[in-house]
N, C-alpha and C positions, 0 to 999 in steps of 0.2 A: 488188418494184417495181410501181407502179401500172400497170394493164393499158393505159391510154391512152398512157402514156409509153413502154411497151414497143412498142406499135403504131407510135408516131411514130418511135422509134429504128429499127424495121425499115424503115419507109418511107424514112427518111434514108439508111440503108445501101444501099437499092436504087437510089438516085440515082447518076448519074455523078459523078465527082470534081469536074468543073466546076460542076455544080449544087450539090453540097455546099459548094464554095468560095464560090459566090455567096451562099448562106445565111449562112455564117460571116462573109463580108465585110460583109453587111448588118448582122448583129448587132454586129460589131466597130465599124462606123460609128456605132452608137448608144451605144457605150460612152464612157467619159470618158478612155480611153487615147489617147496620141499615136500617130500613124502609125508612128513608129520603134519604139515599144514593141510594137505589134501585129506588125510585120514580124519583129522579133527573136524574139518568142515563137513565131511560126509557124516560123521557121527552126530554132530550137532544138528544138522538138517534132518537126519533120520529120527533122532530123539524128539525133535520138535513136532515132526509129522505124526509120530506115533502118539505123543502126548495129546495132540489135537484130536486124533481119532478117538481116544479114550476120554476126551473132555478133561484132561489133566487128572484123571483118577489113577493115581500111581499104583494102588493096590490091584485094580482090575488089569491094568497094563502089565504089571509084574507077573501076574498069573498067566496071561496069554502069551507074552513074549519070553517067558522063562528067564527073567533077569530079576534078581532080588531087588526089592523096593528101596533098600538102602543104597544099592549101587545106582539105581535110577536117580535117587535124590542127590547123590554125590556128583553124578554127571550133570544134573541140572545146575548144581552150584558151580561146577567147573566152567560151564558154558554160559553162565549168567541167565539161565532160564528160570523165570519166577513161577511160583505156584499161583494158580488162579484163585482169586478169592471166591469163597463159597457164597452163593446167593442166599440172602435172608428173606424170609417171607414177611 
């Protein structure tokens, strides 16, 4: 990766989430996407990241993010995110 890009990525990562979101919102406002598309992409990406963090344990995720598990499951269905199969011993 280009050294300058690496430096910019490090600077971005050091910003607060609100500042990062301002940058992303600004860039999104310049795109040719509709508001709904931008919001859906953000929600899908955020949902996937949080599911990964909780290893797709919807119950634990639900308690920590304060979103009902049925709502999470409905959003997973909406965005085509599959539940991970449980490992058998």
